[in-house]
C-alpha positions in Angstrom: 0.0 0.0 0.0 1.3 3.4 -0.9 1.8 5.6 2.2 -0.3 8.7 2.2 1.9 11.8 2.8 -0.8 13.8 4.6 -4.6 13.6 5.2 -6.7 16.6 5.7 -10.0 16.2 7.7 -12.4 19.0 6.9 -14.8 19.4 9.9 -14.2 19.2 13.6 -17.5 17.6 14.6 -18.0 14.1 15.9 -17.2 12.3 12.7 -14.0 14.3 12.0 -12.7 14.1 15.5 -13.4 10.4 15.8 -11.4 9.7 12.6 -8.5 12.0 13.6 -7.4 9.9 16.6 -7.0 6.5 14.9 -5.3 8.0 11.9 -2.8 9.7 14.2 -2.2 6.5 16.3 -1.5 4.6 13.1 1.2 7.0 12.0 -0.7 9.0 9.4 0.0 12.7 9.1 -3.6 13.8 9.8 -4.7 17.4 10.1 -8.1 18.8 11.1 -9.6 22.1 10.2 -12.9 23.5 11.5 -14.7 26.6 10.2 -15.9 27.6 13.7 -13.5 29.5 16.0 -14.3 27.2 18.9 -15.2 23.5 19.3 -19.0 23.5 19.1 -21.5 20.7 19.3 -24.8 21.5 17.6 -28.0 19.9 18.8 -28.8 18.2 22.1 -28.0 14.6 22.9 -26.7 11.7 20.9 -26.8 7.9 21.3 -24.0 5.6 20.3 -25.4 2.3 19.1 -23.9 -1.0 20.2 -21.2 -1.3 17.6 -20.3 2.4 18.0 -19.9 1.7 21.7 -17.2 -0.8 20.9 -15.1 2.2 20.0 -16.6 4.7 22.5 -17.4 2.3 25.4 -16.1 4.7 28.0 -18.7 7.5 27.2 -22.0 8.4 28.7 -24.5 6.6 31.0 -26.0 3.4 29.6 -29.6 2.3 29.4 -31.0 -1.2 28.8 -34.4 -0.7 27.3 -36.4 1.3 24.7 -40.1 1.9 25.2 -42.7 3.2 22.6 -46.1 4.5 23.5 -49.2 6.5 22.3 -50.0 10.0 23.5 -53.6 10.0 22.5 -56.1 11.1 25.2 -53.4 12.9 27.2 -52.0 9.6 28.6 -49.5 7.1 27.3 -50.2 3.5 26.4 -47.3 1.1 25.9 -47.2 -0.3 22.4 -44.0 -2.3 22.5 -40.8 -2.7 24.5 -37.3 -3.7 23.3 -34.2 -4.7 25.2 -31.3 -2.9 23.7 -28.7 -5.1 25.4 -30.3 -8.3 24.1 -30.5 -6.8 20.6 -26.8 -5.9 20.9 -25.9 -9.4 21.9 -27.7 -10.9 19.0 -25.9 -8.6 16.6 -22.6 -9.8 18.0 -21.7 -6.4 19.6 -19.7 -6.5 22.8 -21.1 -3.2 24.2 -24.5 -1.9 25.0 -25.8 1.5 23.6 -25.1 4.7 25.5 -26.4 8.2 25.3 -24.8 11.6 26.3 -24.9 15.3 25.6 -23.3 16.1 22.3 -21.0 18.6 24.0 -19.8 16.0 26.5 -19.0 13.5 23.7 -17.2 16.2 21.7 -15.2 17.2 24.7 -13.9 13.6 25.1 -13.1 13.4 21.4 -11.3 16.8 21.4 -9.1 15.6 24.3 -8.4 12.4 22.2 -6.8 14.3 19.3 -3.8 15.6 21.3 -0.9 15.7 19.0 -3.1 16.1 15.9 -2.5 19.5 14.1 -5.7 21.4 14.0 -6.8 24.9 12.9 -10.0 26.6 14.1 -11.7 29.4 12.1 -10.5 27.9 8.8 -12.3 26.5 5.8 -11.6 25.6 2.2 -13.1 27.7 -0.6 -11.4 25.6 -3.3 -9.6 22.3 -4.0 -8.2 20.7 -7.1 -7.6 16.9 -7.6 -4.4 15.9 -9.4 -3.1 12.5 -10.3 -1.2 12.0 -7.0 -2.7 14.6 -4.6 -5.3 17.2 -3.8 -4.3 20.8 -3.9 -6.2 22.7 -1.2 -6.6 26.5 -0.7 -7.6 27.8 2.8 -9.4 30.9 3.8 -6.4 32.0 5.8 -4.5 32.5 2.6 -2.4 29.3 2.8 -2.4 26.3 0.5 -1.1 22.7 0.7 -1.1 19.4 -1.2 -2.6 16.3 0.5 -2.7 12.6 -0.3 -6.3 12.5 0.8 -9.0 14.9 1.8 -11.9 13.7 4.1 -15.1 15.7 4.1 -16.5 15.5 7.6 -18.1 18.9 7.3 -21.8 18.1 7.9 -25.0 18.0 6.0 -24.2 21.2 4.1 -20.7 19.9 3.2 -18.4 22.2 1.2 -16.2 19.3 0.3 -19.2 17.4 -1.2 -20.3 20.5 -3.2 -16.7 20.9 -4.6 -16.2 17.3 -5.6 -19.2 15.1 -5.7 -22.6 16.8 -5.7 -24.0 20.3 -5.5 -27.4 19.0 -4.6 -28.9 20.7 -1.5 -30.1 18.6 1.4 -33.7 17.5 1.0 -36.3 18.5 3.6 -38.1 15.4 5.1 -41.3 17.2 6.0 -40.6 17.3 9.7 -39.4 19.9 12.2 -37.6 19.0 15.4 -37.2 20.7 18.8 -34.3 19.4 21.0 -33.2 20.1 24.6 -31.0 18.7 27.3 -32.1 20.4 30.5 -31.3 19.2 34.1 -34.7 17.5 34.3 -35.6 13.9 35.0 -39.3 13.1 34.8 -40.6 10.7 37.5 -40.2 7.1 36.5 -38.2 7.7 33.4 -35.5 5.0 33.3 -35.3 4.2 29.6 -35.6 5.6 26.1 -39.3 6.4 25.5 -41.3 7.6 22.5 -44.9 8.9 22.7 -46.8 9.2 19.5 -49.7 11.4 18.4 -51.2 12.3 15.0 -48.3 13.8 13.0 -46.4 14.4 16.3 -44.1 12.4 18.6 -42.1 13.3 21.6 -39.1 11.2 22.9 -36.9 11.1 25.9 -33.4 9.7 26.7 -32.0 9.7 30.2 -28.4 10.8 29.8 -26.9 10.9 33.3 -26.3 13.7 35.8 -30.1 14.1 36.2 -30.5 15.3 32.6 -32.8 14.2 29.9 -32.5 14.6 26.2 -36.0 15.6 25.0 -37.0 15.8 21.4 -40.3 16.8 19.8 -41.0 16.1 16.1 -43.9 17.5 14.1 -44.8 16.8 10.5 -45.3 20.2 8.8 -44.1 22.4 6.0 -40.7 23.9 6.6 -41.2 27.0 8.6 -38.9 29.6 10.3 -38.5 29.2 14.0 -37.4 32.4 15.6 -35.4 32.2 18.8 -37.6 34.5 20.8 -40.7 32.8 22.2 -39.5 29.3 21.2 -40.4 27.7 24.6 -43.9 29.1 24.6 -44.5 27.8 21.1 -43.1 24.4 21.9 -45.4 24.1 24.9 -48.4 25.1 22.7 -47.5 22.6 20.0 -47.5 19.7 22.4 -50.2 20.9 24.8 -52.4 17.9 23.8 -49.8 15.5 25.1 -50.1 14.6 28.8 -48.2 13.0 31.6 -44.4 12.8 31.2 -44.4 15.3 28.3 -46.1 18.1 30.3 -43.8 17.4 33.3 -40.8 17.8 31.1 -42.0 20.9 29.3 -43.0 22.6 32.5 -39.4 22.1 33.8 -37.9 24.0 30.8 -37.2 27.7 31.8 -36.0 29.6 28.8 -35.8 29.8 25.0 -32.0 29.2 25.0 -32.5 25.6 26.3 -34.1 24.6 23.0 -32.4 23.9 19.7 -34.8 23.8 16.7 -34.5 23.1 13.0 -35.8 21.2 10.0 -34.8 17.6 9.6 -33.0 17.3 6.2 -31.4 14.3 4.6 -28.7 13.5 2.0 -28.5 10.4 0.0 -25.5 9.8 -2.4 -24.8 6.6 -4.4 -21.0 7.3 -4.2 -19.1 8.7 -1.2 -15.7 9.2 -2.8 -14.0 10.8 -5.8 -10.4 9.8 -6.4 -8.5 11.3 -3.4 -11.6 12.7 -1.7 -14.0 10.8 0.6 -17.0 11.9 2.6 -18.0 10.6 6.1 -20.7 11.3 8.6 -23.6 13.7 7.7 -21.6 14.9 4.6 -22.2 11.5 3.1 -25.3 10.0 4.6 -27.3 12.4 6.7 -30.6 10.8 7.6 -33.8 11.7 9.4 -33.8 11.3 13.2 
């Protein structure tokens, strides 16, 4: 195998940081750039499924069950239960799923890339593929040749647009409201979903008395201003009862809530010569 002289990872989110550490450990000259001026984790919580936990087994608090229910009539009726640990064992995985705040996971991953060169506040406006390398121009005015470029720059990937597809992400027809407050509804010990007509609300206990709550509504794509977001969220789910109302009443301000449309990207090919896409840049999917 021909040794790659240098690998550029574009994007300092979960995918890019997760890749940077093993490349560095195996002797590759990996470098990470991130357009933000600080390490940021967008969204609320995240769950690492069983096989992902084989790599990230030290992260988060673990849960052993998933419960789905119906929210009609202001109360929840259990429809089905699944044991995540049992499913993991049947799939051959050696670890159970775990959930955590995105910022907590990212903090662990950032600590794990010690020794990997990184540049914050830097992006790429242009790249050119040659026979043996990729020539990259950076927004700080510098340029360099790399043996490989990895696009880990999210659903609106610049690397994807420059090399594989300029197609914009596709709206799925659903909006999502996410939050990770220091709230733990009574009796919540597992992942739960409660369903209504065109709506659902879910919860993940994630440790430290926090709960990842996420509401999903099927609707046209609409702007969601920051101001008044909590009041609108409570109104949208006012017909849900029980644990949903307990959770929503515990939220205190708009800044606790992240909201956005659920988009997706589907590509038949994730690479082009010396460029490869990973994470949401390659295969973003609905929640």
